[in-house]
C-alpha positions in Angstrom: 74.2 116.2 114.0 77.1 114.6 112.1 76.7 111.1 113.6 73.1 110.5 112.4 74.1 111.8 108.9 77.1 109.4 108.7 75.1 106.5 110.1 72.4 107.1 107.5 75.0 107.3 104.7 76.7 104.0 105.8 73.3 102.3 106.3 72.1 103.4 102.8 75.2 102.1 101.0 75.2 99.0 103.2 71.7 98.2 102.1 72.6 98.9 98.4 75.5 96.4 98.8 73.1 93.9 100.4 70.7 94.2 97.5 73.7 93.7 95.1 74.6 90.6 97.1 71.1 89.2 96.8 70.5 90.1 93.1 74.0 89.7 91.7 73.8 93.1 90.0 74.7 96.7 90.9 78.1 96.1 92.5 80.1 99.0 91.1 83.6 97.4 91.5 82.8 94.1 89.8 83.8 92.7 86.4 82.1 95.6 84.6 84.4 98.2 86.3 87.0 99.1 83.6 89.4 100.3 86.3 89.1 97.3 88.6 92.4 95.6 87.6 94.3 98.9 88.3 93.0 99.3 91.9 93.5 97.5 95.2 89.9 96.2 95.0 91.2 93.7 92.5 92.4 91.7 95.5 88.8 91.3 96.6 87.0 88.7 94.5 84.1 90.3 92.6 81.5 87.8 94.0 82.7 88.5 97.6 82.6 92.3 97.2 78.8 92.9 97.9 78.5 90.8 101.0 81.8 92.2 102.3 80.8 95.8 101.9 77.3 95.1 103.2 78.6 93.6 106.4 81.3 96.3 106.8 79.0 99.3 106.2 76.0 98.1 108.2 78.3 97.2 111.1 80.0 100.6 110.9 76.6 102.3 110.9 75.7 100.6 114.1 79.0 101.6 115.6 78.3 105.2 114.8 74.9 105.1 116.4 76.4 103.3 119.5 79.1 106.0 119.8 76.6 108.7 120.5 75.5 107.1 123.8 78.4 105.0 125.1 81.8 105.7 126.6 83.8 102.5 126.4 87.2 102.1 128.0 90.2 99.8 128.0 90.4 97.0 125.3 86.8 97.5 124.2 87.5 101.2 123.3 90.6 100.2 121.4 88.8 97.5 119.5 85.8 99.7 118.5 88.0 102.6 117.5 90.4 100.3 115.6 87.5 98.9 113.6 86.0 102.3 112.9 89.4 103.7 111.7 90.0 100.6 109.5 86.6 101.2 107.8 87.3 104.9 107.4 90.8 104.1 105.8 89.3 101.6 103.5 86.6 104.0 102.3 88.7 107.1 102.1 92.0 105.7 100.8 91.6 102.2 99.4 88.4 102.5 97.4 89.1 105.8 95.6 92.4 104.6 94.1 93.9 107.0 91.6 90.7 107.6 89.6 89.3 110.3 91.9 92.5 112.3 92.0 92.8 112.0 88.2 89.2 113.3 87.8 90.1 116.3 90.0 93.1 117.0 87.8 91.1 116.7 84.6 88.1 118.6 85.9 89.2 122.1 84.7 89.9 120.8 81.2 86.6 119.0 81.1 84.5 121.9 82.3 86.2 124.6 80.3 86.4 122.6 77.1 83.0 121.0 77.2 81.2 123.9 75.3 83.8 123.6 72.6 83.8 119.9 72.2 87.3 119.4 73.6 88.8 117.2 74.8 87.1 114.7 72.4 85.8 112.3 75.0 82.5 110.7 75.7 81.5 112.1 79.1 79.4 109.0 79.7 82.7 107.1 79.8 84.2 109.5 82.3 81.4 110.0 84.8 80.5 106.4 85.5 78.7 104.5 88.3 82.0 103.1 89.6 83.5 106.6 89.7 80.4 107.9 91.5 80.7 105.1 94.1 84.4 105.9 94.6 83.7 109.6 95.2 80.9 108.7 97.6 83.2 106.2 99.5 85.9 108.9 99.9 83.3 111.4 101.2 81.8 108.8 103.6 85.3 107.8 104.9 86.2 111.4 105.6 82.9 112.0 107.4 83.3 108.8 109.4 86.7 110.0 110.4 85.1 113.2 111.8 82.7 111.1 114.0 85.5 108.8 115.2 87.8 111.7 116.1 85.0 113.3 118.2 84.3 110.0 119.9 88.0 109.3 120.5 88.4 112.7 122.1 85.3 112.4 124.3 86.3 108.9 125.6 89.8 110.2 126.3 88.5 113.2 128.3 89.4 115.8 125.7 87.3 118.6 124.2 85.3 117.1 121.4 85.7 120.3 119.3 89.4 121.1 119.6 91.0 118.1 121.3 92.5 120.0 124.2 92.6 118.5 127.6 93.9 121.4 129.7 97.6 120.5 129.3 100.0 122.3 127.0 101.5 119.8 124.5 104.7 121.5 123.2 104.5 120.3 119.6 100.9 121.6 119.3 101.6 125.2 120.2 101.4 127.7 117.4 105.1 128.4 117.6 106.0 124.7 117.4 103.5 124.0 114.6 105.0 126.9 112.6 108.4 125.2 112.8 107.6 121.6 111.9 104.8 122.7 109.6 107.3 124.6 107.4 109.2 121.4 106.8 106.0 119.5 105.9 105.0 122.3 103.5 108.2 122.2 101.6 108.1 118.4 101.2 104.4 118.6 100.1 105.2 121.3 97.6 108.2 119.7 96.0 106.8 116.2 95.2 104.0 117.3 92.8 106.5 119.5 90.9 108.5 116.4 90.1 105.4 114.8 88.7 104.5 118.0 86.7 108.0 118.2 85.1 107.6 114.8 83.4 104.3 115.8 81.9 105.6 119.2 80.7 108.6 117.4 79.2 106.3 115.3 77.1 104.5 118.4 75.9 107.8 119.9 74.9 108.7 116.7 72.9 111.2 115.3 75.4 110.7 111.6 76.0 111.4 111.7 79.7 110.8 108.1 80.9 109.2 107.1 77.7 110.4 105.7 74.4 110.3 107.9 71.4 107.5 105.8 69.9 105.4 106.0 73.0 105.8 109.8 73.1 104.9 110.0 69.4 101.7 108.0 70.1 100.8 110.3 73.0 101.3 113.4 70.8 99.3 111.9 67.8 96.4 111.1 70.1 96.5 114.4 71.9 96.9 112.6 75.2 100.0 114.7 75.9 97.7 117.7 76.5 95.8 115.7 79.1 99.1 115.0 80.9 100.1 118.6 80.7 96.7 119.5 82.3 97.5 117.2 85.2 100.9 118.7 85.4 99.4 122.2 85.6 97.0 121.0 88.3 99.9 119.6 90.3 101.9 122.9 89.9 98.9 125.0 91.0 98.5 122.7 94.0 102.2 123.1 94.9 101.9 126.9 94.9 98.8 126.8 97.0 100.5 124.5 99.4 103.1 127.2 100.0 100.2 129.4 101.2 100.0 127.3 104.3 103.1 129.1 105.6 102.9 132.4 103.7 101.1 135.6 104.7 98.8 135.4 101.7 97.6 132.1 103.1 96.2 133.9 106.2 95.1 137.2 104.6 93.8 137.6 101.0 96.4 139.5 98.9 95.8 143.0 97.6 95.0 142.1 94.1 91.9 140.2 95.2 89.3 143.0 94.8 86.7 142.8 97.5 88.7 140.4 99.7 92.0 142.2 100.0 93.3 142.3 103.5 90.6 140.1 104.9 91.4 137.0 106.9 91.3 133.7 105.0 88.8 131.4 106.6 90.7 128.5 108.1 88.4 125.9 106.5 88.9 127.4 103.1 92.4 126.1 103.3 92.0 123.1 105.5 89.1 121.3 103.7 90.5 121.2 100.1 94.1 120.5 101.4 92.8 117.6 103.5 90.9 116.2 100.4 94.0 116.4 98.2 96.1 114.8 101.0 93.7 111.8 101.2 93.6 111.4 97.4 97.3 111.7 97.0 97.8 109.0 99.6 95.2 106.8 97.9 96.7 107.3 94.4 100.2 106.5 95.6 99.3 103.4 97.5 97.3 102.2 94.6 100.2 102.7 92.2 102.7 101.0 94.4 100.4 97.9 94.7 100.5 97.3 90.9 103.0 94.5 89.9 103.8 96.4 86.6 104.9 99.4 88.7 108.0 97.6 89.7 109.0 96.6 86.2 112.0 98.6 85.0 111.0 100.8 82.1 107.3 100.9 83.1 106.6 102.1 86.7 110.3 102.3 87.6 111.1 105.0 85.1 111.2 108.8 85.1 107.5 108.7 84.0 106.2 106.6 86.9 108.8 107.2 89.6 107.1 110.4 90.9 104.1 108.2 91.9 106.3 106.4 94.4 106.4 109.6 96.4 102.7 110.2 96.4 102.1 108.5 99.8 104.8 110.8 101.3 103.1 113.8 99.5 99.8 112.9 101.1 101.3 112.5 104.6 103.3 115.7 104.3 100.4 117.7 103.1 98.2 116.3 105.9 100.8 117.3 108.4 101.2 120.7 106.8 97.5 121.3 106.9 97.2 120.2 110.5 100.1 122.6 111.4 98.2 125.4 109.7 95.1 124.5 111.7 97.0 124.5 115.0 98.5 127.9 114.2 95.2 129.6 113.3 92.5 127.8 115.3 92.6 130.3 118.2 90.4 129.8 121.3 87.8 127.0 121.5 84.2 128.3 121.7 83.2 125.0 123.4 85.8 124.5 126.2 87.1 128.1 126.1 90.7 126.9 126.1 93.4 128.4 124.0 
């Protein structure tokens, strides 16, 4: 059922891009996008964007439909899978940039403070058409990855559901995953704490990576609280990451009334952790692509330096999440292995 859904999503957005190419309006990442110059999409000329996305999305939709009935082999299989994974990477990592991760970090403040008129922002300037398109692209890229993974497994003679092929790969056993997964968890937990420390320092009046004048401007505008909110989000994420190797990550702790002692559903941990891993990678690659990031005193400072490690954070969190999945997946209901 996933393949038709993904094909429909790709086809719909491909048609919207085709309309934008024909009418010259409606392209979300064009000159009207206030974040365009701070994303990798700035490398794609605005006038070339609509036809590029139209061709890419419609071709990918056709590929998804073909994948349901064909079993290619050899170079053709590599070519088709390579194209599909390239599209998935572009949608899930390149298009979202840092904006979607920032929105996720700001969301608690926006939702809690909205009834009280804080923070003093115009929500129409926050929830924009370009942002909606970025969120949709990320979701579509992740869903496309699911289809491609199933197709890749089927064409390799593996179980579509779990990826097993009857052989015991040592690194994928629960015991092995527990060992290398622990290293991945600690890397993924430490990096966001480094980012959070800089934002908490600003809140405390310490100009870490900033000039005293810049910090005074942040404090006068109240933006320092927004940074602290992102720092708090990063800290909570770091603690939750530790749950991937802790007992409370497998069974709800005693203080959770009604859930205490029950097994934590695997997807409850895997789905959000995977989303954050994708977004962290996207934000890091986007930041590293900006010329100003490499200017001493701007990106290369205590303020911006943590972003340099965001791609590593995303990869480590992805590996930690996969290790958690391998440890807890149990037997496969489709192939009955494991």
